[in-house]
C-alpha positions as CSV (number, residue, x, y, z in Angstrom):
1,M,-303.8,-247.3,-35.7
2,L,-304.0,-244.3,-33.3
3,A,-307.2,-243.0,-31.9
4,G,-308.8,-240.4,-34.2
5,S,-307.2,-241.9,-37.3
6,V,-308.7,-242.1,-40.7
7,A,-308.4,-245.3,-42.7
8,M,-308.8,-245.1,-46.5
9,A,-310.1,-248.2,-48.3
10,S,-307.5,-249.8,-50.5
11,G,-305.0,-247.2,-49.7
12,P,-302.6,-246.0,-47.0
13,A,-303.7,-245.2,-43.5
14,F,-303.1,-241.7,-42.2
15,A,-303.5,-240.6,-38.6
16,L,-303.7,-237.0,-37.2
17,D,-300.5,-236.4,-35.2
18,D,-298.8,-233.7,-33.2
19,P,-299.8,-230.3,-34.7
20,S,-296.4,-228.9,-33.7
21,G,-295.0,-230.3,-36.9
22,R,-291.5,-231.6,-37.5
23,R,-289.1,-232.9,-35.0
24,A,-286.1,-230.7,-34.0
25,A,-283.2,-231.0,-36.4
26,G,-280.2,-232.9,-35.0
27,S,-277.1,-233.9,-36.8
28,D,-278.8,-233.8,-40.3
29,A,-275.6,-232.4,-41.9
30,A,-273.9,-235.8,-41.4
31,C,-276.1,-237.2,-44.1
32,Y,-274.7,-234.9,-46.8
33,A,-271.1,-235.6,-45.7
34,N,-271.5,-239.4,-45.5
35,P,-274.8,-240.7,-47.0
36,S,-276.0,-244.0,-45.5
37,E,-279.0,-245.4,-43.6
38,A,-277.3,-244.6,-40.3
39,T,-276.7,-240.9,-41.2
40,C,-279.7,-240.1,-43.4
41,D,-282.7,-242.0,-42.2
42,N,-285.3,-239.7,-40.6
43,T,-283.4,-236.5,-41.2
44,D,-284.7,-233.3,-42.8
45,P,-283.9,-233.1,-46.5
46,E,-283.5,-229.3,-46.5
47,V,-281.4,-229.0,-43.3
48,S,-279.1,-231.8,-44.4
49,G,-278.4,-230.2,-47.7
50,C,-279.8,-233.1,-49.7
51,G,-282.5,-230.8,-51.2
52,K,-279.9,-228.9,-53.2
53,D,-279.7,-231.5,-56.1
54,A,-283.2,-233.1,-55.6
55,F,-285.7,-233.7,-58.3
56,T,-289.2,-235.2,-58.6
57,V,-289.1,-238.9,-59.5
58,S,-292.9,-239.2,-59.9
59,Q,-296.0,-237.4,-58.8
60,A,-299.8,-238.0,-58.7
61,Y,-302.9,-235.9,-58.0
62,L,-304.7,-236.6,-54.8
63,W,-308.2,-238.1,-55.1
64,H,-311.1,-238.6,-52.9
65,H,-312.2,-242.3,-53.0
66,T,-315.3,-244.4,-52.4
67,E,-315.3,-246.8,-49.5
68,G,-314.3,-249.5,-52.0
69,G,-311.3,-247.5,-53.0
70,T,-312.5,-246.2,-56.4
71,P,-311.2,-242.6,-57.1
72,T,-314.1,-240.2,-57.4
73,V,-313.1,-236.5,-57.1
74,Q,-309.6,-235.1,-57.9
75,E,-308.2,-232.4,-55.6
76,N,-306.0,-229.7,-56.9
77,A,-303.0,-231.1,-55.0
78,V,-300.2,-233.5,-55.8
79,V,-297.9,-235.8,-53.9
80,E,-294.3,-236.0,-55.2
81,L,-291.6,-238.6,-54.6
82,R,-288.4,-236.5,-54.3
83,Y,-284.9,-237.9,-54.8
84,S,-281.4,-236.6,-54.0
85,P,-278.7,-238.2,-56.2
86,H,-275.9,-236.9,-53.9
87,C,-277.4,-238.3,-50.7
88,G,-279.3,-241.3,-52.2
89,T,-282.4,-240.3,-50.2
90,N,-286.1,-240.0,-51.0
91,W,-288.9,-238.0,-49.3
92,S,-292.5,-237.2,-49.8
93,K,-293.7,-233.7,-50.7
94,V,-297.4,-232.6,-51.0
95,R,-298.4,-229.3,-52.7
96,V,-301.9,-227.9,-52.5
97,F,-302.6,-225.4,-55.3
98,D,-306.0,-223.9,-54.3
99,G,-305.9,-222.5,-50.8
100,A,-304.5,-223.9,-47.6
101,A,-305.5,-227.3,-46.1
102,S,-304.4,-229.8,-43.5
103,V,-301.7,-231.8,-45.3
104,Q,-300.1,-235.1,-44.4
105,V,-296.9,-236.7,-45.7
106,H,-295.2,-240.0,-45.1
107,L,-292.5,-242.1,-46.9
108,C,-291.7,-245.8,-46.8
109,R,-288.8,-247.7,-48.4
110,D,-288.9,-251.4,-49.4
111,G,-292.6,-251.8,-48.8
112,F,-293.6,-250.9,-45.3
113,N,-290.4,-252.2,-43.8
114,T,-289.0,-248.8,-42.9
115,C,-291.2,-245.6,-42.8
116,T,-290.8,-242.0,-41.7
117,D,-293.1,-240.5,-39.1
118,L,-296.3,-239.2,-40.4
119,Y,-296.4,-235.4,-40.4
120,T,-299.5,-233.3,-40.4
121,V,-299.2,-229.6,-41.3
122,Y,-302.3,-227.5,-40.6
123,G,-303.5,-224.7,-42.9
124,S,-300.6,-225.1,-45.4
125,T,-300.0,-225.3,-49.1
126,L,-296.9,-227.4,-48.7
127,A,-295.6,-230.2,-46.5
128,F,-292.7,-232.7,-46.8
129,S,-291.6,-235.8,-44.8
130,D,-288.2,-236.6,-43.4
131,Q,-286.0,-238.5,-45.8
132,L,-284.9,-242.1,-45.9
133,Y,-281.7,-243.5,-47.6
134,A,-283.0,-245.5,-50.6
135,R,-280.3,-245.5,-53.2
136,N,-281.0,-249.0,-54.5
137,V,-284.5,-249.8,-53.2
138,T,-288.0,-248.7,-54.0
139,A,-289.5,-245.8,-52.0
140,T,-293.1,-244.8,-51.8
141,A,-294.4,-241.4,-51.0
142,Y,-297.8,-240.9,-49.5
143,G,-299.9,-237.8,-49.2
144,A,-303.3,-236.7,-48.0
145,C,-305.2,-233.4,-47.7
146,C,-308.4,-231.7,-48.1
147,W,-310.8,-233.2,-45.6
148,G,-314.3,-231.8,-46.0
149,N,-317.8,-232.2,-47.3
150,G,-318.0,-235.5,-45.5
151,A,-315.9,-237.1,-48.2
152,G,-312.8,-237.9,-46.1
153,P,-309.3,-237.0,-47.2
154,A,-308.0,-237.0,-50.8
155,W,-305.0,-239.2,-51.0
156,A,-302.4,-240.7,-53.4
157,E,-299.2,-242.6,-53.4
158,V,-296.3,-242.8,-55.8
159,S,-293.3,-245.1,-56.0
160,G,-290.0,-245.1,-57.8
């Protein structure tokens, strides 16, 4: 893990990363024209056009946890696993409903074999990860937010 990272017991590990946010968009439109791992992995779902037909596959509220991993306090925030039927891609989206927070998003396909970069958006109510082509494999969306009160971040993961 990177220096300054936060590990959550029995859950995913999130690390604070570059506050500048997302990478610059490249040839993301190629994903929409010809969906595949080669054209879609690590592209922006909105810039590529894949967000046009996307829907939420599953979602979960983010929870603070004990050191043993037991959920304790629910945050008013959710992580969503998004899917585009046209592109066959998934991505993670986190929404915070009560005020702005530091939000982190991350997506993996087929376990932890292939994952997007972890994005941290500071002072936001919304964040989403890059997408991965996952037409016939399981994808897992991870989200974290709401550090404070010495409780560590609230986090959740959803698969589909």
